[in-house]
NUBA-583971 format. One line per 4 residues: number of its first residue (from 1); their letters; for each residue x, y, z of C-alpha. Coordinates in steps of 0.1 Angstrom, whole numbers, plus 5000, padded with zeros to 4 digits. Layout:
BEGIN
NUM> A> X/Y/Z; ... .
//
This chain:
BEGIN
1> MTLI> 5000/5000/4999; 5013/5035/4989; 5016/5064/5013; 4987/5082/4996 .
5> ERLR> 4965/5050/4997; 4972/5046/5033; 4963/5084/5041; 4931/5080/5021 .
9> RRAA> 4921/5050/5041; 4927/5068/5073; 4909/5097/5059; 4878/5074/5052 .
13> ERDA> 4878/5061/5086; 4877/5097/5102; 4850/5104/5079; 4830/5074/5091 .
17> AHSR> 4834/5085/5127; 4826/5122/5122; 4862/5133/5131; 4874/5150/5100 .
21> RSRH> 4890/5185/5106; 4889/5215/5083; 4901/5251/5085; 4878/5281/5083 .
25> VQSQ> 4889/5312/5068; 4884/5345/5087; 4887/5374/5064; 4882/5401/5089 .
29> RSGM> 4870/5409/5124; 4856/5437/5145; 4851/5429/5182; 4834/5394/5183 .
33> LAEC> 4820/5400/5148; 4841/5378/5124; 4837/5373/5086; 4842/5336/5083 .
37> DGKS> 4840/5318/5049; 4821/5345/5038; 4795/5347/5065; 4793/5372/5093 .
41> LINF> 4792/5355/5126; 4795/5366/5164; 4825/5346/5176; 4823/5324/5206 .
45> SSND> 4853/5303/5199; 4880/5330/5203; 4906/5326/5231; 4910/5367/5230 .
49> YLGF> 4897/5367/5266; 4902/5403/5273; 4900/5416/5236; 4937/5429/5237 .
53> AQHP> 4944/5411/5203; 4924/5441/5189; 4932/5467/5217; 4946/5501/5200 .
57> DVIA> 4975/5503/5224; 4987/5468/5216; 4983/5473/5178; 5000/5507/5180 .
61> AFQQ> 5031/5491/5199; 5034/5463/5174; 5033/5487/5144; 5057/5512/5160 .
65> AAAR> 5083/5482/5168; 5078/5468/5133; 5086/5502/5118; 5118/5505/5141 .
69> DGVG> 5132/5469/5143; 5118/5452/5111; 5096/5422/5108; 5114/5391/5119 .
73> SAGS> 5142/5387/5144; 5164/5371/5117; 5183/5349/5142; 5180/5325/5173 .
77> ALVT> 5179/5345/5206; 5216/5334/5212; 5228/5345/5180; 5215/5378/5167 .
81> GHFA> 5178/5375/5175; 5174/5389/5210; 5163/5425/5208; 5159/5453/5234 .
85> VHHE> 5121/5448/5234; 5125/5411/5242; 5148/5419/5271; 5124/5447/5284 .
89> LEQQ> 5093/5422/5279; 5110/5397/5300; 5119/5421/5329; 5084/5435/5329 .
93> AAAL> 5067/5400/5329; 5093/5389/5357; 5084/5419/5378; 5044/5417/5373 .
97> FGYE> 5043/5380/5384; 5070/5383/5412; 5096/5361/5397; 5134/5366/5395 .
101> AALF> 5134/5361/5357; 5115/5353/5326; 5122/5340/5291; 5104/5348/5260 .
105> TGSG> 5097/5317/5235; 5079/5313/5204; 5048/5295/5215; 5034/5277/5246 .
109> YLAN> 5041/5243/5230; 5077/5251/5225; 5080/5263/5259; 5067/5233/5276 .
113> LGIL> 5086/5209/5254; 5117/5230/5261; 5114/5232/5297; 5106/5194/5304 .
117> QAVL> 5133/5182/5280; 5158/5204/5298; 5151/5195/5332; 5141/5158/5330 .
121> DDES> 5160/5126/5318; 5153/5091/5321; 5162/5090/5360; 5134/5116/5365 .
125> VCVQ> 5097/5110/5373; 5069/5135/5360; 5035/5135/5375; 5006/5150/5354 .
129> DKYN> 4970/5152/5354; 4953/5130/5328; 4936/5162/5311; 4970/5182/5308 .
133> HACL> 4975/5199/5276; 4991/5178/5250; 5026/5198/5250; 5029/5191/5287 .
137> LDGA> 5023/5154/5281; 5046/5153/5249; 5073/5172/5267; 5076/5144/5295 .
141> RFSG> 5074/5116/5270; 5101/5133/5248; 5125/5139/5278; 5125/5102/5286 .
145> ADLK> 5112/5106/5320; 5087/5082/5337; 5054/5100/5332; 5028/5088/5358 .
149> RYPH> 4993/5102/5350; 4964/5105/5377; 4928/5108/5370; 4916/5144/5362 .
153> ADMV> 4916/5165/5395; 4922/5136/5417; 4945/5147/5443; 4945/5115/5463 .
157> QAEA> 4960/5098/5433; 4981/5127/5424; 4995/5124/5459; 4999/5085/5454 .
161> RCAE> 5019/5090/5421; 5042/5114/5438; 5047/5090/5468; 5056/5062/5443 .
165> AKTD> 5083/5080/5427; 5119/5069/5436; 5138/5097/5423; 5157/5129/5432 .
169> TLFL> 5141/5147/5402; 5103/5147/5406; 5080/5173/5387; 5043/5177/5393 .
173> VSDG> 5029/5194/5365; 4994/5206/5357; 4974/5232/5337; 4961/5260/5358 .
177> VFSM> 4929/5260/5338; 4919/5229/5317; 4914/5240/5280; 4885/5217/5272 .
181> DGDA> 4866/5214/5305; 4873/5249/5317; 4877/5240/5353; 4905/5251/5375 .
185> ADLK> 4932/5230/5390; 4933/5228/5429; 4966/5248/5430; 4967/5248/5468 .
189> ALHA> 4964/5210/5469; 4992/5206/5442; 5013/5230/5462; 5009/5210/5494 .
193> IAER> 5014/5178/5476; 5047/5191/5460; 5059/5203/5493; 5053/5170/5511 .
197> HRAT> 5073/5150/5482; 5100/5177/5475; 5087/5178/5440; 5090/5209/5417 .
201> LMID> 5056/5223/5407; 5051/5235/5373; 5019/5251/5360; 5008/5262/5325 .
205> DAHG> 4982/5289/5330; 4973/5296/5294; 4937/5298/5303; 4941/5312/5337 .
209> VGVL> 4961/5345/5332; 4938/5372/5326; 4908/5355/5336; 4914/5343/5373 .
213> GESG> 4928/5362/5403; 4919/5393/5418; 4938/5414/5392; 4938/5389/5365 .
217> LGSA> 4972/5375/5374; 4959/5339/5371; 4954/5307/5388; 4983/5311/5413 .
221> QAAG> 4967/5345/5425; 4933/5330/5427; 4947/5304/5449; 4967/5328/5470 .
225> LRAA> 5001/5313/5461; 5032/5333/5457; 5060/5326/5430; 5080/5308/5455 .
229> DVPI> 5051/5283/5457; 5051/5277/5418; 5085/5274/5407; 5080/5273/5372 .
233> LVVP> 5050/5292/5356; 5043/5293/5319; 5022/5322/5305; 5013/5316/5269 .
237> AGKA> 5006/5347/5250; 4981/5336/5225; 4951/5338/5249; 4942/5367/5273 .
241> LGGQ> 4973/5386/5261; 4962/5387/5227; 4994/5379/5210; 5021/5348/5202 .
245> GALI> 5046/5331/5221; 5049/5324/5258; 5067/5335/5290; 5084/5311/5312 .
249> LAQR> 5088/5327/5347; 5112/5311/5373; 5141/5317/5395; 5173/5332/5376 .
253> DIIQ> 5192/5298/5376; 5163/5279/5361; 5160/5305/5332; 5196/5306/5328 .
257> HLLE> 5196/5268/5324; 5166/5269/5299; 5184/5297/5280; 5215/5275/5273 .
261> TARP> 5198/5239/5269; 5163/5241/5260; 5164/5230/5223; 5133/5245/5211 .
265> YLFS> 5146/5278/5223; 5181/5272/5210; 5172/5263/5176; 5143/5285/5169 .
269> TAPA> 5144/5320/5154; 5137/5342/5182; 5099/5357/5182; 5093/5388/5162 .
273> PAMA> 5106/5421/5180; 5071/5438/5173; 5054/5407/5189; 5073/5414/5223 .
277> AALS> 5066/5451/5221; 5028/5442/5216; 5028/5419/5246; 5046/5444/5266 .
281> AALH> 5018/5468/5259; 4993/5439/5268; 5009/5436/5303; 5007/5469/5310 .
285> LLEA> 4969/5469/5301; 4963/5439/5324; 4980/5458/5354; 4967/5492/5346 .
289> QPQH> 4932/5488/5333; 4913/5464/5355; 4880/5470/5337; 4887/5445/5311 .
293> HARL> 4890/5418/5334; 4861/5429/5354; 4840/5431/5322; 4850/5395/5314 .
297> QENI> 4840/5383/5349; 4806/5399/5347; 4802/5382/5311; 4810/5349/5328 .
301> RHFR> 4785/5354/5356; 4757/5365/5331; 4762/5336/5310; 4761/5310/5339 .
305> IRVE> 4729/5327/5351; 4714/5323/5316; 4724/5289/5310; 4713/5275/5344 .
309> TAGL> 4677/5292/5339; 4677/5272/5305; 4686/5240/5319; 4715/5235/5294 .
313> PMLD> 4739/5205/5299; 4769/5225/5308; 4800/5214/5327; 4807/5233/5359 .
317> SHTA> 4830/5260/5348; 4835/5295/5361; 4861/5306/5335; 4861/5319/5302 .
321> IQPL> 4856/5283/5287; 4822/5271/5288; 4816/5235/5274; 4782/5223/5265 .
325> MAGD> 4782/5185/5263; 4769/5167/5232; 4781/5133/5237; 4788/5118/5203 .
329> NERA> 4806/5135/5174; 4777/5138/5150; 4757/5156/5175; 4785/5181/5183 .
333> LQWS> 4790/5189/5146; 4752/5192/5140; 4749/5217/5168; 4778/5237/5157 .
337> AQLR> 4762/5239/5121; 4729/5248/5133; 4745/5275/5154; 4764/5287/5123 .
341> DAGF> 4733/5290/5105; 4718/5313/5132; 4749/5335/5130; 4771/5321/5157 .
345> WVSA> 4807/5307/5155; 4810/5279/5182; 4834/5250/5175; 4827/5214/5180 .
349> IRPP> 4852/5196/5200; 4858/5158/5194; 4883/5131/5199; 4912/5129/5205 .
353> TVPQ> 4912/5164/5217; 4885/5150/5243; 4877/5115/5254; 4855/5092/5232 .
357> GKSR> 4818/5100/5240; 4827/5134/5255; 4824/5155/5223; 4811/5191/5231 .
361> LRIT> 4805/5227/5220; 4834/5248/5235; 4820/5281/5240; 4844/5310/5251 .
365> LTAL> 4835/5343/5265; 4855/5376/5263; 4854/5410/5274; 4842/5422/5242 .
369> HTKA> 4809/5402/5242; 4778/5421/5248; 4750/5408/5272; 4729/5410/5241 .
373> QIDA> 4749/5386/5221; 4751/5362/5252; 4716/5361/5256; 4708/5355/5217 .
377> LVQV> 4734/5327/5221; 4718/5311/5248; 4684/5315/5234; 4696/5295/5203 .
381> LAEI> 4714/5268/5222; 4682/5261/5242; 4664/5257/5209; 4687/5233/5192 .
385> TGGH> 4697/5212/5221; 4662/5206/5228; 4669/5197/5265; 4693/5168/5254 .
389> DGHG> 4712/5155/5283; 4745/5155/5264; 4756/5118/5273; 4753/5103/5238 .
//
């Protein structure tokens, strides 16, 4: 069988399972209105939780830096690609989150692969939640460490996995907010477990920063933890910060080790200087303009009240990620298509992103949504689901 024949057979299998993927072309956007495949839709699938991807200050910072420094960095960070704006962003992020140092990388995926490959080896143990993002799991696997996974949010089993570990290098790793369920990790419990078993706690807070915490600094702030309690914090920039890349926050010795040994960082062209400038503007907005975070929180509360009144089969989430359970793939796709016909962009999430039988609509809320848009969405959701319990 040739390669093409094999790929076509696999595509046919995905067709039969209603698990094919395709891209949609977004031609323009204004707030949460998007022109997608030629149709105007209200976007409830964006991770731009605070609207910073379209904020005038962020756009202006990007444009000014591009005019000054050019488009690409034209080199890896250790060759010629590290600009003053990269350095300033790292210092700003470290100060804002209370860490000694920071490292700016090309994406959250590269950040997590780089960290875990640089600090773990085949004599290490890495304990992770089963619902962690793929990059955390991949990073542990690629490092050669013994990856031990515990059932989602099960702190008893998390502690058991740590207790079983016979190693001097034990890492306890979790998402701060889980990207498909929208629930927050119990960081207080994870910190206590790490302390008892002398493990290094590492948190990827992609969906927590900008959303959780009194001032939007994320899951650790919401849990009342300090930087010393979370030795490695990853802040991907493609969600609430509205840009690209990721910031790794840690003690200076850890950052220096990653700078010298993390292969995805060493052997990638450094992120565009203009992106560093844009993210610096976004961090300033997060700190200086709390109204964006407050508006997001109000929209989350408003949505939860409306869906509970409507009796929709939502998971229990109080973050920007609001999953509505469909059960099987075909139903999730059908609901997504019906929403599209009604003028809403809500993506269907299917295996392998979620477990079999757990397909869903992943609704995301932002500070830019209006209450009228939220109310209209809930009304259509109630009509298309017809009170279905979402269990397949």
